[in-house]
C-alpha positions as CSV (number, residue, x, y, z in Angstrom):
1,X,0.0,-0.1,-0.3
2,X,1.3,3.1,-0.7
3,X,0.1,7.2,-0.8
4,X,-0.9,6.5,3.0
5,X,-0.8,9.2,5.8
6,X,0.6,7.9,9.2
7,X,-2.8,8.4,10.5
8,X,-4.2,6.2,7.8
9,X,-1.8,3.4,8.8
10,X,-2.0,3.6,12.7
11,X,-5.9,3.4,11.8
12,X,-5.6,0.6,9.2
13,X,-4.1,-1.1,11.7
14,X,-6.7,-1.0,14.6
15,X,-9.2,-1.9,11.9
16,X,-7.3,-5.1,11.1
17,X,-7.3,-6.0,14.8
18,X,-10.5,-5.9,15.3
19,X,-11.5,-7.8,12.2
20,X,-8.9,-10.7,13.4
21,X,-10.4,-10.6,17.1
22,X,-7.3,-8.7,18.5
23,X,-6.8,-6.2,20.8
24,X,-6.1,-2.7,19.0
25,X,-2.9,-1.3,20.3
26,X,-3.5,2.4,19.4
27,X,-5.9,4.5,21.0
28,X,-6.3,7.6,18.8
29,X,-7.4,10.6,18.9
30,X,-7.3,12.2,15.1
31,X,-8.8,15.9,15.8
32,X,-6.2,16.2,18.6
33,X,-3.5,14.8,16.8
34,X,-3.0,12.1,19.8
35,X,-1.8,8.5,20.1
36,X,-0.8,6.3,22.3
37,X,0.4,2.8,22.0
38,X,-1.1,0.3,24.5
39,X,2.1,-2.2,25.0
40,X,0.0,-5.3,26.6
41,X,-2.5,-5.5,23.4
42,X,-1.8,-8.2,21.0
43,X,-3.0,-6.5,17.7
44,X,-1.0,-5.0,14.8
45,X,0.8,-1.8,14.5
46,X,3.5,0.2,13.1
47,X,7.2,-1.3,13.4
48,X,9.1,1.0,16.1
49,X,12.4,2.6,14.2
50,X,14.5,-0.1,15.6
51,X,12.4,-3.2,14.9
52,X,12.2,-1.9,11.3
53,X,16.2,-1.6,11.4
54,X,16.6,-4.6,12.6
55,X,13.9,-6.1,10.3
56,X,15.5,-4.9,7.6
57,X,19.6,-5.6,8.3
58,X,18.4,-9.6,8.8
59,X,21.9,-10.6,10.7
60,X,23.6,-8.5,8.1
61,X,25.8,-5.5,9.2
62,X,26.5,-3.4,6.2
63,X,24.6,-0.6,4.1
64,X,22.4,-3.1,2.5
65,X,21.4,-6.9,2.4
66,X,22.6,-7.3,-1.1
67,X,23.3,-5.3,-4.2
68,X,21.2,-2.7,-5.0
69,X,19.5,-3.4,-8.3
70,X,18.9,-6.8,-6.8
71,X,17.1,-5.9,-3.5
72,X,15.4,-2.6,-4.4
73,X,13.6,0.0,-7.1
74,X,15.1,3.7,-6.8
75,X,15.7,6.5,-8.9
76,X,18.3,3.8,-11.0
77,X,16.0,1.2,-12.0
78,X,12.3,2.4,-11.3
79,X,11.3,4.0,-14.3
80,X,9.7,7.0,-12.2
81,X,7.0,4.5,-10.7
82,X,6.2,2.2,-8.1
83,X,6.5,-1.9,-8.4
84,X,4.5,-4.7,-7.2
85,X,6.2,-6.2,-3.7
86,X,8.2,-9.4,-4.2
87,X,9.6,-8.4,-7.4
88,X,13.5,-7.9,-5.9
89,X,15.5,-10.5,-4.0
90,X,14.2,-10.6,-0.2
91,X,16.7,-10.2,2.8
92,X,18.0,-13.7,4.7
93,X,14.6,-13.2,6.6
94,X,12.5,-13.4,3.3
95,X,11.2,-9.6,4.2
96,X,10.3,-8.2,0.8
97,X,11.0,-4.4,-0.4
98,X,12.7,-3.4,2.9
99,X,14.8,-0.8,1.0
100,X,13.5,1.0,-2.4
101,X,10.3,1.3,-3.6
102,X,8.2,2.9,-1.1
103,X,9.3,4.4,2.6
104,X,8.0,2.4,5.5
105,X,6.0,4.6,8.4
106,X,7.3,3.9,11.7
107,X,5.8,4.2,15.3
108,X,8.7,6.5,16.5
109,X,8.5,10.6,16.6
110,X,10.8,12.1,14.5
111,X,12.5,14.6,17.0
112,X,9.9,15.8,18.7
113,X,11.6,18.9,20.1
114,X,12.7,20.4,16.7
115,X,9.8,18.7,14.4
116,X,6.6,18.6,17.0
117,X,4.3,15.5,15.6
118,X,6.3,14.2,12.6
119,X,7.0,10.4,12.5
120,X,9.8,8.6,11.0
121,X,9.9,7.0,7.5
122,X,12.6,4.4,6.4
123,X,14.2,2.3,3.3
124,X,14.1,4.6,0.5
125,X,11.4,4.8,-2.2
126,X,11.5,4.6,-5.9
127,X,12.1,8.0,-6.5
128,X,15.3,8.3,-4.4
129,X,18.8,8.3,-5.3
130,X,21.2,4.9,-4.5
131,X,22.2,6.4,-1.5
132,X,18.7,7.4,0.2
133,X,18.0,3.1,0.0
134,X,20.5,1.6,3.0
135,X,19.2,0.4,6.3
136,X,20.0,3.3,8.2
137,X,18.7,6.3,6.5
138,X,15.7,8.1,7.7
139,X,13.3,10.6,6.9
140,X,10.2,12.3,8.1
141,X,7.0,13.6,7.2
142,X,3.8,15.6,9.0
143,X,1.6,12.1,10.2
144,X,-1.2,13.8,8.0
145,X,0.7,13.8,5.1
146,X,0.1,11.3,2.0
147,X,3.0,10.7,-0.3
148,X,3.0,9.0,-3.5
149,X,6.3,6.9,-2.4
150,X,5.0,6.1,1.2
151,X,3.6,3.0,2.6
152,X,4.1,0.5,5.8
153,X,4.0,-2.5,7.2
154,X,2.3,-4.2,10.1
155,X,3.8,-5.9,12.8
156,X,2.6,-8.2,15.9
157,X,4.4,-8.2,19.4
158,X,5.3,-11.7,20.1
159,X,3.2,-12.5,23.4
160,X,5.5,-13.4,26.5
161,X,5.7,-17.2,27.7
162,X,3.4,-18.5,29.9
163,X,4.7,-20.0,33.5
């Protein structure tokens, strides 16, 4: 999915959670631009920035988990458009398009002291230069903006083991 705001993404997470009988993770007040995360909830959510990078690297230590043209759609090979997920090589954990194609929204605020409610984007997009498509690059955007090279992934927390 692309061209969605951060608010669209967190609302989707809650709706998907409810549809599957899970407890929604987010308490949202769009009018007040407030969002709270219930860490005890078992529903779908956006990854944190650290979780996103961990998943992107998949145990690798370099800037990318493979040669750029093999793993990502970016300005140099995208022909100026988004591509279907899974057309490039996945990382070693089987995750596709962690780099390039679209930026992924993360839960985290970018820098609240400077940017207020702006949220973190990770991964690089189809319109970006090669240097933007690497595991450590981050970008920010206002949570209400819908941008054509921005999408999201959903994750679920693993429940703690029962005694």
